C-alpha positions in Angstrom: 135.2 101.6 84.2 136.5 98.1 84.5 140.1 97.1 85.1 140.2 95.8 81.5 138.8 99.2 80.2 141.5 101.1 82.1 144.2 98.8 80.8 142.9 99.3 77.2 142.8 103.1 77.7 146.4 103.1 78.9 147.4 101.0 75.9 145.8 103.4 73.5 147.5 106.4 75.2 150.9 104.5 74.9 150.3 103.7 71.3 149.5 107.4 70.6 152.7 108.5 72.2 154.7 106.0 70.1 152.9 107.3 67.0 153.8 110.9 67.8 157.4 109.9 68.4 157.5 108.1 65.0 156.0 111.2 63.3 158.7 113.4 64.8 161.4 111.0 63.7 160.0 110.9 60.2 160.0 114.6 59.8 161.6 115.8 56.6 164.6 118.0 57.1 165.8 120.1 54.1 168.3 122.8 53.5 167.1 126.2 52.2 166.7 126.2 48.4 169.2 128.9 47.3 169.7 129.6 43.6 172.2 127.8 41.4 174.8 130.6 41.1 175.1 130.8 45.0 176.2 128.6 47.8 174.1 128.8 51.0 176.5 128.9 54.0 175.5 129.2 57.7 176.6 132.5 59.2 178.3 130.9 62.2 180.6 129.1 59.8 181.5 132.3 58.0 182.1 134.4 61.2 184.9 132.4 62.8 188.0 130.2 62.3 186.3 126.9 61.5 187.5 127.2 57.9 190.7 129.1 58.4 192.6 131.5 56.1 195.7 129.3 56.0 197.6 127.4 53.3 197.0 123.6 53.4 200.6 122.9 54.2 200.3 124.9 57.4 197.5 122.9 58.9 197.5 122.3 62.7 195.9 119.4 64.6 193.5 120.2 67.3 191.9 118.5 70.3 188.7 120.3 71.4 190.4 123.6 70.4 188.4 126.7 71.2 188.3 128.6 67.9 188.0 132.4 67.7 184.6 133.5 66.4 182.0 136.2 66.7 180.3 137.0 70.0 177.4 134.7 70.9 178.9 131.6 69.4 181.4 129.1 70.7 183.2 126.6 68.4 185.4 123.8 69.6 187.2 121.7 67.0 188.9 118.3 67.1 190.8 117.1 64.1 193.0 118.3 61.2 192.5 122.0 60.7 190.2 122.9 57.8 191.0 125.6 55.3 189.1 127.6 52.6 189.5 124.8 50.0 187.7 122.5 52.4 185.0 125.1 52.7 184.6 124.9 48.9 184.1 121.2 49.1 181.7 121.4 52.0 179.8 124.2 50.1 179.5 122.2 47.0 178.3 119.1 48.9 175.6 121.2 50.6 174.7 122.7 47.3 173.9 119.3 45.9 172.3 118.1 49.1 169.8 121.0 49.2 167.7 119.2 46.6 167.3 116.1 48.8 166.0 115.6 52.4 168.9 115.6 54.8 170.0 112.1 55.8 169.3 110.7 52.3 171.9 109.7 49.7 173.3 112.5 47.5 175.2 110.9 44.6 177.7 112.4 42.2 180.9 111.6 40.4 184.3 112.9 41.5 184.8 114.2 38.0 181.7 116.4 38.0 182.4 117.6 41.5 185.9 118.7 40.6 184.6 120.4 37.5 182.0 122.3 39.7 184.9 123.4 41.9 186.7 124.8 38.8 189.6 122.3 39.3 191.4 119.9 37.0 190.4 116.3 37.0 193.7 114.4 37.1 194.9 111.9 39.6 196.4 114.5 42.0 193.1 116.4 42.1 191.2 113.2 42.8 193.6 112.5 45.7 193.1 116.1 47.0 189.4 115.6 47.0 189.7 112.3 48.9 191.8 114.1 51.5 189.3 116.9 51.9 186.4 114.6 52.3 188.4 112.6 54.9 189.1 115.8 56.9 185.4 116.9 56.8 184.3 113.4 57.8 187.0 112.9 60.5 186.6 116.2 62.4 184.5 116.8 65.4 182.7 120.2 65.6 181.0 121.5 68.7 179.0 124.6 67.9 177.3 126.3 70.8 174.7 129.0 70.7 175.6 130.8 73.9 172.2 132.6 74.0 170.2 129.4 73.7 172.7 127.3 75.6 172.5 124.6 72.9 175.4 122.7 71.3 175.6 120.7 68.0 178.3 118.1 68.1 179.3 116.0 65.2 181.3 115.7 62.0 180.5 117.8 58.9 179.5 115.0 56.6 179.6 111.2 55.9 180.5 109.6 52.6 180.9 106.4 50.7 183.0 106.0 47.5 183.1 103.5 44.7 186.8 103.5 43.8 186.2 101.8 40.4 183.6 104.2 39.1 184.6 107.3 41.1 181.1 107.8 42.3 180.5 109.3 45.7 177.5 109.2 48.1 177.5 112.0 50.7 175.1 112.1 53.6 174.6 115.1 55.9 173.2 114.7 59.4 169.8 116.5 59.7 171.2 118.1 62.8 173.4 120.1 60.5 170.5 122.5 60.2 171.5 123.7 63.7 174.2 125.7 61.9 171.5 127.5 59.7 169.4 128.5 62.7 171.8 131.4 63.3 171.0 132.7 59.8 172.7 131.9 56.5 174.2 133.8 53.5 174.0 133.1 49.8 177.7 133.3 48.8 178.4 134.3 45.2 180.1 131.2 43.8 181.7 133.0 40.8 183.4 135.4 43.3 184.9 132.5 45.2 186.2 131.0 42.0 187.9 134.3 41.2 189.6 134.4 44.6 190.8 130.8 44.7 194.3 130.4 46.1 193.9 133.6 48.2 192.9 132.2 51.6 192.5 135.5 53.5 190.6 137.2 50.6 188.3 134.1 50.5 187.7 134.2 54.3 187.0 138.0 54.2 184.6 137.5 51.3 182.5 135.1 53.3 182.7 137.1 56.5 181.8 140.4 54.9 179.0 138.8 52.8 177.3 137.6 56.0 176.9 141.3 57.2 174.5 143.7 55.6 176.6 146.6 56.8 180.1 145.7 58.1 181.1 147.6 61.1 184.7 148.9 61.7 186.7 145.9 63.0 190.1 145.7 64.6 192.9 144.2 62.6 193.8 141.8 65.4 190.1 140.6 65.5 190.2 139.7 61.8 193.5 137.9 62.4 191.9 135.9 65.2 188.6 135.2 63.5 190.3 134.1 60.3 192.5 131.6 62.1 195.6 133.1 60.5 198.9 131.6 61.5 200.6 135.0 61.1 201.5 136.1 64.6 203.1 139.4 63.6 200.4 142.1 63.4 202.4 144.2 60.9 202.9 141.2 58.6 199.2 140.4 58.9 198.2 143.9 58.1 200.2 143.7 54.8 198.3 140.5 54.0 195.1 142.1 54.9 195.7 145.1 52.6 196.5 142.6 49.7 193.3 140.6 50.4 191.1 143.7 50.5 192.7 144.9 47.2 191.6 141.6 45.7 188.0 142.1 47.0 188.0 145.6 45.5 189.4 144.3 42.2 186.4 142.0 41.7 183.9 144.7 42.8 182.9 143.1 46.0 183.9 146.1 48.1 184.1 149.7 47.1 187.1 150.6 49.2 188.6 150.5 52.7 190.6 152.7 55.1 192.5 152.3 58.3 192.1 154.3 61.5 194.8 153.2 63.9 194.3 149.5 64.6 190.9 149.4 62.9 189.8 148.9 59.3 186.7 150.4 57.9 185.3 148.6 54.8 182.9 150.1 52.3 180.7 147.2 51.0 177.5 147.7 49.2 174.6 145.6 50.5 172.9 143.1 48.3 169.3 143.8 47.3 168.0 141.5 50.1 170.4 143.1 52.6 169.2 146.5 51.5 165.6 145.6 52.2 166.7 144.3 55.6 168.5 147.6 56.4 165.5 149.6 55.2 163.2 147.6 57.5 165.2 148.3 60.6 
């Protein structure tokens, strides 16, 4: 083989590597296609204090704060604390984005978005939505899978807004799929609407929905995982009883009982969870 042939071969190999890299970069990333009445949420998000059970007026500000969450995960958070109403906004954004490849433009009007959230559409609600998008855009989340020793770091979304028309464009980073690799849960959207304004009931609804068969859990563990600002265990237990009664009222759980510092919750599995339990 001549020198020129060798150089040509090396050039072909190099071009091939560039082509493979471009193919990887052009891969289409898409969220799972859950049904319209549901909202598909990654389990790591539902099993920790990323979206806390707090009232908006009690938000804290964090700098790489280590949030409580289920074993096997680690979540560090920088920014203004997110609450369950922010989770509603994030859920609805993901719901619209599931129909598009991630990284592409997902357009909607503020009016239609607020209506989908079951909210009013006046000026104060538009300002509330702007603030929620700003919190989701401005935060830094570091989600670590401790078994795989891999971390996702970034904000929860990006957006653009036309202030004259009220049109939004929201973009999710394809790396957001990292959250879904730990499994995801189809959350009943109607249930969340019925629990609006009840932060702990909303948090418990998501946490319990992500488990096919909830195991007995300590009251203090729920307090930590939910990000509650209630430091008194007796006061938190009263809030917990009230939240569980709300879940029983809408038929999400069948009942609950306390054994010392532990709560045992009777939740019927969904049909898909029932099939999962049967296969074990």
